[in-house]
N, C-alpha and C positions, 0 to 999 in steps of 0.2 A: 891732240896734245896728250902726253902721257897721263893715264888715269890717276896716277899717284902724285901728280904735280903739287897738289895742295899739301900733302904730307912732306914733300921735299922742301917746299917754301917755308913751312913751319919750322923745319929743322935748320934751314939756312938763317932765317931771321931770329929764331929762338923765342921771340915775342912778337905780337902783331905790330907792324909798323903803323897801322891805322887803328887808333884806340878811342872808344867812346867810354867816358868815365862819368857815372852818376855820382855827383858829389852832394846832392841835396834832394830830399824827398818832399820838401815844402814848396807849395805853389799857391799863389793868390787866385788862380783861375780854376774854373770848373768846365773846361772846354768840351763841347759835344763830341769833337772828333778825337779826343785823347784816349789812348789805351792805358796810360800810366795812372790808373785810378786808385782810389783807396782800396777798392775790392781786390785789384791786382796786387797791390803791395801787401795787403793782409795775407794773401795766399802765398806770395813768392818771396817777400823780404823776411828773412828769418833771424835777423840779429841787428844790433845797433850799427849806425853808420861807422865806416872806417874813420879813425881819428887822424889828425895830421901826422902823428908819429908813425902810425901804421902805413899811411900812404907814402911816407918818406922811405920806409923800409922796402915797400914795393917798388918805388921808383929807382932805388939803388940797384935793383936786380935787372933793370932794363938798360941795355947798352945804348941803343939809339931809338928815338921815337920820332917818326916823320910827321905824324899828324895826331893832334889830341883835341877831342871835342869834350868840353866840360859841360855837363848837362844835369837835368833833374826831371822833375821839380824845377825850381828857379835857382840856377847855380849862383847868381849874384846875391842870394839871400844867405849863403854860407859866409860867416864872419871872417874866416881866414882865406877867402878865395884868392886874394892878391898874393899872399905868402905861398899859397898852394901852387900857383902858376910859377912863381919864381923858383920854388923848390924843384918842380918838374923840369924847368929850363936848365937848372944847374946840374941835375942828376942824370938826365936822359938825352942831353944834347938835342933838345927839342927843336925841330925844324919849322914848325908851323902849328898854330893853335886857333881854336874858334870857340865862341860861347854863344849859343842860342838863348834868346830871352823873350819874354812876353812884353818887355818894355814898360812894365807897370810902375817901376820904381826909378824914374829918370835920374834923380840925384845920386842914388846909390850906384846905379849902373855906370854913369858917366865918371863919377869920382873914382870908382874902382878900376875902370878901364884906363883912365889916365895914369893911375899909379902903376898899373901893369906895364904901360908903355914906357914910363920913366925907368922902370927897373929892368926892362927887357927890350931896349930900343932897336935891336938888330933882328929880332924874331918876328916874322910876319904874323899878324893877328887880325882877326875879324870878329865883330859882334853882329849877329844876325837877329833882327827884330821881327817878330811875327805880326803880320797884318792880313787879316782874313776877310776883308770886305769893306764896304762903305760903313759909316759909323753904326747905323742900326744893325746891319748884318754882323759886323765884327763883334759887337757887344752881345748880340743874341747868341752867337756861337760860343763866346767865352763866358757867358753868364756873369759878366762883371761890368757894372756901370762905370763909366769914365775910362775904361781900358783903351778905347780908340784914341782919345786926345792924349793920353799919357804915352802911348806907343809913338805917335807922331812927334811929340816933344822929345822923346828919347832919340829918335832918328835924327832930328834937327840938331840936338846938342852934341851927339856923337860926330856929326859931320864937322863941327868946329874942331874936334880933335883930329879928324882926318886931314884938315888943312895944315896941321902942325907936325904930324907924324907920318913920314913917307911910307912906312910899312904897315899902316893901319887902314882897314877897310870897314865899311858899313854895308851890310846886306839887308835885304827884306825877304822874309820867307812867307809864302802863302800856302796853307794846306787846303787843297781842293777837296771839297766835300759836297754832299747833296745840298748844303745850305748856301753855297756861294758859287757854284759852277756856272750860274747864269750871269754873274757879275764880273767875269774875267776882264772885260774891256774897261769897266769902271775902276777895278782894282789897279789895272795897269796904268791908268791915268793918274791915280793917286800916287803910285810909285814914281812915275815920271816927274811929278811935281815935288815930291818930298825927298827922293833919293836918286836924282838923275844920273849920277856917276857910279853908283853902287850896283851890285848884282841883284837881280830879282830871281829868286828860286821858287819853284812850285813843287810841293810834295803832294802826295795822294793820301787821303785818309785810309787807314788800314788797321787791321787787328781787331781785338775785342773792345770796341770804342764805348765810351760812356753812353752815347746815344747810338744804338745799332743802325739807325737810318742814315747816319753820317757817311757810311761807306758805300751807299747806293749811288755810285758816281757814274755818270755818262762820260765817256772819254772825250767828247767834243770840247768841253771846257778846257781840259788839259792840252789838247791839240792847239786850241786858240792861244793859250798862254805860251806854248812853245814857239809859235810863229812870231808872236810879239817879242819874246825874249831874243829870238834869233835875229830879228831885224835890229833890235837895239844894239846887240853886240857887233853886228856887221857895220853899223853906223858909228862904231867906236864909242858907244855909250854902254854903261852897265857891265863892263868886264869883271870888275870886282876882285882882282887878284894882284893888288899892288904889293910891291916888295918881293915879287916872285918873277924871276926871269922866264919861268915856264908859264906865266899867266895866260898867254894866248892858247897854249896847249891845254890848260885846265878848262878854258872856255870851250874848246873843241871837244874835250872829253865830256863836258856837261851836256853839250848839244847831242852828242851820240847817246848819252845815257837817257835823255828825254825821249829819243826815238825808240830805244829799247823799251822804255816804260809804256809808250804808246802801243807797241806791239803786244805787250803783256795785257794791257787794258782791253784792247780791241779784239785780240785773237787768242789770248791765253797762251801765246807762243813761248816756249822755253828759250830764255835768252842765252844759255850757255852755262859753262861751269861756274859755280859760285865760290868766291874766295873767303866767305865767312868762315871763321875758324882757322884760317891760315894767315891771310894778309890783314884781316880785320877781326876785331873782337870787342866785347862789351864787358865792363866791370860795373856791377850794380853797387848801390851804397853800402850794402852789408858785406861786400867782398866776394859775392857770387860772380863767377865768370861764365859767360855764355858766348856762343859763336855769333849770335845775332839777337836783337831785341825781340824778335817775333818767334824764336824757337825756345821750347821749354828745356831742351837738353843743357845740362850744366857740366862744365869741366871740373867743378868743385869750387871750393872757397879758398881765397888766398891765405886765410888764417890757418887752414888745415895744412898748408904747404910752407908755413913759416915765412910767408910773403915772398917766396922765391918764385916769381912769375914764370921764368923759363921752365922750371921743373913741372909746374902745373900745366903749362901750355903744351908741352911735349910728353905728357903722361900717356899711358895706354888708353885712358879715357878720352884724351884729346884725339888720338888716332881713330878711335871708334866713332867719335862724333863727326870727324872729317869724312870718314868712309860713309857714314849715313847720309850726309849732305850730298856726297858724290853719287851714291847709288839711288837716292830718292829724286835726283835731279831737281833739287829744291828751287822754287821759283817764287818771286814776290816783286814788289815795287820799292823795296827799301833802298833809298837813294844812296846812302853812304856805302852800303855793301855792293851795290851795282858799280859804284865808282872804282873800287879796287878789283872787282870781278872782271871789268873790261881789260885789265892789265894781263889777264891770263886767257883771253879769248882772241886768238889771232884773227878770226874772221871779222872782228870789229876794229882792228888796228888800222886798216885801210880807211874805214869810215872816219876815224879820228883824224887821220892825215888829210882827208878831203875837207873836213870841217876846218882844220887849221889853215889850209890853203885859202879858203874863203875869207879868212881874217887877215890876209896880207894887205 
């Protein structure tokens, strides 16, 4: 494929169709596998969080947003999170959004999610709750007593919403680290009991984590999780893409993505051209824009560009960063950016089609 495809896509879309937005730096957890630590924020976050008005000015510059992930920290701890979602829906013709959570504040999370659903009933929405092991392991990883029981309660209470809102889904995310890779079957059993109809996703610990030992992962645990997830989806359980006519294709894409990650973990194999900086991007709480969470390169700050996101995204600095990613053949296991990267890798399109056929 043309080596300048990422530059072309950036020009066509003008802003990334897949956006991760950090809306809060506050979190109750101190997870061993987390890279978004106080030390990281002290080094990289250089100003106050974007206010609602600033984010609205930013949103008005985005013509269409296909997917928005609101994260942090704990996104649900932001007091105006419901109004923030409604504002993005109104200004960006938002097609789908998702909020990952630790699940530690069940009442806040469920009440906020229900308000979002009432205000935006036609937009597919999912809350993904973190579950990293059996009770002892989960709380050891997250350094927070009571976090396991609260996460399970959050999953259960969100499922009550799922029964009433056809475009709402509940997912479970497990970050595979050196602390839980031997408990994959046990975690799968917990997921089966607590969220039998929702998607179970597995991430891999990466980056400069709070506990450096967390990233010493053997790929066997991830491979085992892939097999379990694949079986669940083929048995018509755990699809997790309600409200989307392309749901089966998304499941097929996720299966292909897991196989790519297994190749990276096992062989360090380059998975193909990366779409970070073109189809996907990250805005941190202070307005700094990066192509990916794991890269230090910055496009600049939206405040410096008077919140005109297209101008920042297509600046000479943006072209320079996309060129660097292309020339360095940047490689990682970041699931979000692998998702959009598969769209510009023709050699994986047939793999996605094969996975989709399995799901007929």
